[in-house]
N, C-alpha and C positions, 0 to 999 in steps of 0.2 A: 562614211558608211560605218566604219568601225566604232566611231564615237556614238552613233545612233544605236548600234547593237549593244554597246556597253550600258547606255542609259536604259534601254529596254530590259536588259538583264537585271539591272539594279531594281527596276520597278517590279519585275517578276519575283525577285527574291523578297522584296518588301511585302508583296501580296501573300507569298507563301508563309512568311513569318507571321503576318497578321492572322492568316487562317489557322496557323498552328497555335497562336496565343489565344484566339477567340474560343472560349469554352461554352458559349451560349447554347450550342447544340449538344454538348456532352451530357450524358445522362446524369442527373443530379436531383437531389431531394432537399426541399427547403422546409425548415421547421421554425415556427414563429416563437415558441417559448417552450420551457420545460419546467415542471413543477414537482417538488418533492416535499412530502409531509411525513414526519416521524411522530408516532404516538404510542410509545412503550409505556406499559403500566409501571415499570420501575421508575420512570422519569415523571410520573404524574404529579408527585408532590415535590416542589422545588426544595433545595437544601435549606435548613434553618440558618439564621444569621450566624456567621462564623464557621460555617461548614461548606464543603464543596461536593460536587457530583463526580463519582467514579462510574465509568471510565472518564478520564479527562479528554481523551481522543476516542470517540466512539466510531466503530466500523474498522475497516481494514487499515490499521496503523500498527504493524507489529515491530518487534525488535527495537524498542526505543533506546536511544542513547542521548545523554545530556551533558552539557558543559555550562560553565558560568564565565561571563566576561563583565567585570564590574558589578553593577547591580542588576544585570539582565541574565536570563537563562536562555539557552538555545538547545533545541531538540530536533533530532532527525529520526526517521523510521525507514524500514525496508519498503521497496517498491516493486521488486521482481521484474516482470516484463512490461510494466506500465511506464509510459513516458508522458511528460518529463519524469525523471527519476529522483528519488530521495527527497521527499518533502521536508522543508525546514521551517521551524516555528520559533518565535521569540515570546518570552513572557517575563514579567517582573514579579508575578505572584505565584508562579508554579502551577496555578489552577486554570487560568484562562490563557489562551494562546493566540497570537497573531501570526498569520501566514506570511512568510517571507518569500514564498515561491518554491523553487526547486534547486537543488545543488547541480543536478545533471540535466540541464535544459537545452543542450545542443546535441544533435545526433552524433556529431563527431566525438563527443565525450564518451558515448556509450553505444555499443553495437548490440541492438536488440532485434536485428532484422528477422531472424528465424527462431527467436527464443520461444519456448513453451511458456505459458502464462505463469507457471510456478518456477521458472528459471530466472535468468537475468540477475538483478541486483539483490544480494543477500546481506542483511545485518550490517548497516553502516555504523560507524562509531565517530563521534565528533569530539574534538578537543580544541581548546584555545590556549595559545602560548606566545608570549612576547608580541602581541598585536596581530597574530596570524591565526586564522581558523583552519583546522585540518579535519578532513573527513576521509576515513579509510574504509574500504568496503571490498566486496568480491563480486566480480562480473563472471558468473558461472558460465562455462562453456565457450567463452569468447574473450579470454585474456587473463582471467584470474584476479589476483589482488592488486589494488592500486590506491594511490592517494591523490586527492585534489585539495587545493588551498585557496584561500581568499582572505583579503583584509577587511572586506565588508561581507557579512554573512548573507546579505541579500544578493550577492554576486557583483560582478561575474566571478565564477570559480574557474580555476585553471583547467587545462587539459590534463588527463590522467598521467600519473607517474606509476608505471607498472612495476611490480615486484616479483619477477619470475621465480626467484628462489623460494618464495613462500608457498608451500604446498598445503592447502586446506582452506578453511572459510573462517568467517567471524573475526577478522583482525581488529585490533584496538591499539592505540598509541598511548605511551606513557612518557612524560617529560620529567626526568628526575631532577632533584635540586642541584646535583653536581654538573648539570648541563648535558648529560647523556640522554639519549632518546631510545626507547625500546618499543618493539611491536610484539604483542602476544596474539596467538591465534590457535584455533583448533586444527589438528592435523592427524595423519596416520600415527599409530603407536610405534615405538621402536620394535623392530623385528616384525614377525607375522602377528596379525590380530589374534587374540586368544579366544574371542567369541564375537558374535554379531553385535555391532554397536560399540566395539572397543575402540576408543579414540584417545587422543592425548592433547595436552596443552603445551605449546612451545613458545619460546621467546627468542627474538633476534635483537641485536643492537642495530640502530638505524642512523645513518649519517645524513642529516637534512641538507647539508651543503652539497654533497655529492649526489643526493637524492637516490641513495642505494642502501641496501642492508650491508652491514659490515661482514666481510667474508669470514667464514668459520666461526661466527658468533652464536650460532644456534644452540639453544640449551633447553632440555626437557624440564618442565615445571611440574606437571601432573600426568601420571600414567593411569588412564582409565577413569579415575574419579576419586571420590572420598576414600573408598576401600576397594582396592582391586580384587580382593578375594571374594567379594560379593558380586562381581561382574557388573559394575555400574555402566550404563550406556549413555552415549552421546554427550560426553563432557564437551562443552562448547561455550561460545560467547564470553571469553575471558576479558575482564577489565582489571587493570593493575592500578593501585593507588599507594601513595605514601602518606600515612596519617599518624601524626606524632612520631613514635620511634619504630613503627612497624610498616612493612610492605604487606598490603592486603590484596588478595586475588579473588575476585568474585567470578563465579562460573555458573552457567546453567547445566543441569544434569537430569537425565531421565527421559530425554526425548521431548518432542513438542506436544504430545498428547496428554492423557490424564495423569501420567506419572511425572510430568514436568516439575522442576524445582530449581531453587537457587541455593548454591553452597558457597562457603568461604574458606580460604586458606590464608595463612600468614607466615612471614619469615622476618627475621631481624635484618638480614642482608639478602640481596638478590642472588648471592652465591650459595645461600643456605637452602636446606630443604624446606619446601612450603608444607606446613602442618595443617591438616584439616581441623575445623572447629568440631569439638565433641558433640555439640548439639545441632549439627547440620541435619536437615536443611534449614536455612534461615527464612525460607518462603516456599510454601507449597499449598495445594488444596487436595492433594491425593489422599490425605488422612481423614477426609470428611465423607459423610454419607452421600453418594452420588445422587440419591433420590431426594435430597433436600430441596426446598422451594427456591426457585430462581437461582440455581447454582452458578457461581463463578468458578471456572475450572482452568486447567492447564497453565497455572501461574508460574512464571520464571523469566529468564533472560532480562536481568535487572542491570541498571546502572545507577550510581548514586552521586549526589552533589551536595555541597554545603552552602547554606545561605549566609549572607553577610552577618546575620545574628548568631551564627554558629550552629544552627540546626542542620541535621542531615536528613535528606529525603531520597527516596528511591522511585524511579520510574521502571515499569516492567510490563510485560505482556500477560494477558489472560483472556478468557473467552466467557461471554454470557450465553449459557446454554438454555435450550428449551427441550422439553421431553427428555430430560436427563442428559443426553449426549450430543444433541445437534446444535450447530450454530452456523448461520449463513452470513453473519456480519464479520467473520474473520477474527483474527487475533487483534485485540484492542490495547490501548495504552492506559495503564492505571498508575496511581500515585499514592504512596504511603510514607509515613515517617520512619526513620531508622533509629532504633534505640541501641545504646551501647552499655555493655556490662562486662567488667573484667577484661576490657580491651577487645571484645568481640562484638560485631554488629548483628542485630536481628531486625528483619523487616516485619515479620509476623510470627507470633508464637505458634507452636504446634496446635493442631486441631482448632484453628480459629478461622472463621469465614472472613473473606475480604469485605470490609465495610463499604457500603454504597455511598454513604455521605459522611466522611470523616471530618475532623476539625481542620481548618485551614492552617497553613504555615503562618507563623507570627512575624509581625514587623515588616511585611512586604507591601509595597504600593500596588494598586490595581493595574492590570495590564491594559494599555491603550489599544484601541482598534482590534479587540479580540474577535475572532471568528466564531461561527456557530459550529461547535465541534462535539457537543454532548448535550444531554437533555432533549426534551421534545421541542421541535421547531418546524416551521414551514419555510422553505427556500424556493425562490422562483428566479429564473433567469430568462430574460427576453433577448439576450445576446446583443445588448446595445453598446457594449464596450469595444475598445479597439483590439482586445485580446480576450481569450477565454479566461474565466476565473480559475483560481487555483484548484477549485473543486473538481475540475474536468481533467481527464487523462485520455491519452491515446493508448492503444495496445501495440507495442513494438515501435520500431523506427523504420523510416523509409526515406527515399530521396525527396519526396514531395508530400506535404501534409494533406490529409484527406478532407479538409473542411475549409470553408471561407465564411467570414463574418460580413454581413451587409451593413453599410453605414446607417441605415434606418432601423436596424435590429433584425433579428433572425439569424439562423446559421444554415449554411448549405453544405450538405455532404456530397462530394463528388464520387458517384458510385463506382465500385470496382467489382470485378468478378469474384473477389475474395470473400468467402463466407467466414463466420465467426468460428468455424471448425478448422479453418486452414492455419498454416504456420507463418504466413506473411501478414503484413499490416492490413487490416480491413478498413473500410470506411466506417469509422466508429468513434464516438466520443462518449465517455461514461463517467459517472460519479459513484462514490461508494454508497452501498446500502448501510446505513448507520443505525438502523432500528430493526427489532424483530417484527414490529407491526408498523406498516407504512403504506402510503399510496404514492404513485408516481405517474405523471401524465404529460402529454405533449400535444401540440397541434401540428399536423402534417398538412402542408399546403398542396392543393391540387391545381392543375392536372399533373400527372406523372407520365413520363415517357414509357413506351413499350419496353418490356423486359426489365423493368426496374421495380424492385421490392424495397420498401422503406417503412420504418416504424420505430417502435420502442422495444428495448430488449432487457431482460434480466439475465445476467451473464456471470457464471462462476469459472468456467473453463471451456476449452474447445469441445469437450464431451458433455458439458452440462450447461444448457442455457435454453431460454424460451424467447421467441421472437414474434411479436405481435405487429402486423403491418398491413399495408394496403398495396394492391397491384392493379394495373390497368388490364382490362379484359376486352374482348371483342364487343361486349355489350355494355361496358361502363367500367366499374371497379368492383373488387371484392376485398373484404377484410379477411385475413388469414392468421392462424397461429401455428407456428412451427416449433418443434421441440427437438433438442439434441440430448435426449435422455433415453436410457435403455428401455424404460417401462412404457414409452409412448411412441406412436408412429411419427415419421418425419413431419408430416403436416397433420396436426391434430384436428383442426376444424376451420371452415371458411364460410363466410356469409356475404351475400350480395350487398353492394353499397351503391346508392344512387349518386348521380353526378352532383357535384357541389364544388364550393371554393376550397374546402378543407375537410379534414376528418380529425377528431380528437381521439387519442388512444390512451388507455390507462391500465396500469398494473396495480393490484392491491395485494399486499402480502400480510399474512398474519401467522407468524411462527411457521408451523408445518404446512400451511395452506397458501396457495397463490391463485389469483383470479384475474381475468382479462376482460376488458370492456372497450367499446367504441361508441362515439357520439357523432352522428353526421352533422354537417353544417345546418344551422337553423333549428336544431333540436336541443331540448333541455335535459332529456333523460339519457342516461347511459344504458346501452344494450349489452348484454352478456355475450361474449364469445365462448368462454369456458370458465367455469367456476370451481373452486375448491380442488384444484389439481395439487399434485405432490410437490411441496417446496423443499422437502428434505433432500431431494436430488441435487439441490444447489448447496448443500452443506459439505464441509470438509470430510465428514465421516463417509459420505457416499461418493462425492466427486473427487476426493483426494486433493493433493496439493497443499499449498501454504497460504493461499489468498482467500479473501472474502468476496462476496458477490458485489457486482456493479449493476447500476441501472443507467441506461443511456440510449443513444440514438444510433441507428445502423441503416445503411443503404447498400444494396447488392444488385449487380447485374445478373440476371438469371434467364437463360435462353428458354427455359420451360415456362416462364412467367406469362407468355402470350396465349395461354390456354383460354378458351372461352369461359 
């Protein structure tokens, strides 16, 4: 009898487990494909022979850092609350870049569970030394500064080595020729701040064997900035180099908005005072007319690298603005040559616009398997691979990913009650908006379960996004447009949708304007849901934060969604 009860208990447990694992009845939304097309006027004419297109990484790719290993270059950028974190790219020509994936691709490497979209990972810096790649960065609000390492830049990367002694952001590593290793970073100034934005640049010695900073090795390099008497703000992003007989310290100064710039200091010894260049800044756009045509602004946060032929080049962030001050594409990565005179580097002379199609670096072979990262292009994903492409990100981390890929193509979002305004991970996948003028569309398959809203989204932050989707009603379906912006009601507009196998949804953006459309199954023409709404609400100037806009897919459980 006991044996029969044990067998019965085992069977019941198996049935319970199967019921728990079977998600066929869970609310979910399936999307057949996603299409993105960028068509900026700036990119209409391809670069002439021997030239390249700036930015080299269009869209939200800020705070670039670069290193060289042999004949190849490797670059990383900030990712904030998006996951996987810290995109990493490889190039042999500095102009075109191949994606290697992400440095932080395991949730246990980076805790983004409740991170605000503009928190998370700040300003990574990459370096290569003695066969090992190092990335050092800051996880804001959830651990601080840490290092990860890899012998293959495509991964796997190590678990983080946290550095609790370092108080601040924007750390960078420097490997001196005598074998010593140093970390520079932005931090609080000595004593009380003298004014708002008063910061300092500090340096620590680091022991790579012990994986710790050396006790009592902290040293002040720069207090405030180039000239403390002028109250410079937000000195940050320090990168240290030994070039010929000098140590050079490159820093961003002026904040990340219109007054952003790059400045340089140098010293003969690391124990000497770092002296600023008399002709600082060596890169800025703040000295130009803000009303100029197609302005590139907010330039700064640079890192430099030398080619095998001996040329020096700088990668840095800047923004492509419309209507003088607005940008929805976020801070992008640009490339320019570095010139040297009297032992000082300059990236761009004063009162000079950043060129959109400069001459290419010399003597470098073309990059293999380069991704579409700049210029006008059309990109389509039918989700037929075994993993999402590098273009896609989640927002934050959680114990369980919110999507599933089907063997025959298509992606399924497992709906959650979490909205895009919440602070936990929503059922969302998104890709960067890389153009001022674009269209983005998807096919949402029907039927949908009750209480499920699903569709396409333009997202900048928890407080600034548009959500175009479909929802089941008592009489069929309706297409709706929700907004999370102060100037519009929560649900802007809704239209009835006849029964069908699917509905296509589309967002069209043109600088300050954004429009929304749907196309029922069996129809050729798009029908407007709302046209020429305000797209400036998705810009950094209005939404705030440090990120650019994303376009993607979202599914949400909503108990109010069963309205007739």
